[in-house]
N, C-alpha and C positions, 0 to 999 in steps of 0.2 A: 803498455801492460793492460790497462782496461779496453782498449781497442781490439786486442786479440780475443778478449772474454766476449765481447760482444759481437763477432763476426757472426753475420746472417742477421743480424736486428736492424732494422733501421733506426734511425736518430730518435723518432717519437715512440718507439718500441711497441707500435700497435701492429705492424705487419713484420713477418720474416721474409727474406728472399730466399727463393730456391733457384738452384741452375736450371736452366731450360734444358729438357731432355728431348731428343728429336724421337719422333714417334713414326713408326713404320705405318704406311697404310693398313687398315683394318682387313684388307683380303690378301695380305702376304702371309705366307707359312715358311719359317726358317727352320731348316732340318738341322738337327744337333745329334746328342747322342742317344735319345730314346728309341724305342723300337718304331718300326716303320707303320706299324698298325696304329699306334698312338698318332702320328701325323697324318695318316690316312684319314681316321676318324674325324680330326681336326680340320681337315681340308673338305671332307663332306660336309661338316657343319656349314662350313664357309660358303660352300657351293650353294646349300639349300637357302641361305641368306640373300646371298648376292649373284648368284647364278656364274660367277666366276672367281677363281682363285690363282694366285702366283705362288708357285712352291719354289723357293730359292735354297740351293745349298752351295757350299764351296769345299775344296779338298776332299778329302776320304768320304764325306757325307754325300757327294754326287751320286754315287750308286743307289745310297737309300733313297735320293729324291726319286730317282727313277722307279724304284721299287713301290714307292708310295703311290705313283701314277699308274703302275701297274696293279696294283690292289684296287686302287678306285675303279679301274676299268673291268678287272675281271669279278671282282665280288660285290661292289656296292652299287654301281652305275652302268654296269653291263654296254648297251648301246645308246644310252643317253649322254655320254661323256665326248667331248671333242677337245682334242689338243689343239689349241689356237696357235700357239708359237713357243719355239724353243731358241733360247739365246744362251751361247756359250762365251765364256772370256776368261781373263786373268786379272788378278789383282795383285798389286805389289804391295806386300807387308814389309812393315821395317825389321830389321833384324832382333832376334831374340836377345842376343848378346852383343856387347860394344865390340867393333873390330869386324864382325862379320858381315855379309852382304846382304841386301834387302832380299826377299823371298819372293817368288811367283808363285800364286795359288789359283789354281783353275777354278770358275765358277759355272753355275748351270741356273738357269731361269726358266722353269715350265710355265705357260698359262694353260689353265684347263678351264672350259666351260660346259654347261648343260647345253645340249644340241636341241 
């Protein structure tokens, strides 16, 4: 019983243990539910710091990732932006409910840099 209460605390009680979190590289922008302009500004800030950014999206957010790159090209960096690479693929996700099949979800990675 006492073992459950002390979960996360080492025997000498001087340090707590934390699960290791995997961190994405700092130049990666994951596209989600926010507006495309928010992601475009984040990508612009990242391009100004490291000259290159990787924009990733999957599923319904793929069109928003393309919109982000178009906003960067049209509004912010006009001639100074170069699309280095575009990768498309599929991820196999586990089923949402027991008894269903695994799902295939499309993915895109767009690498853009200052020219």
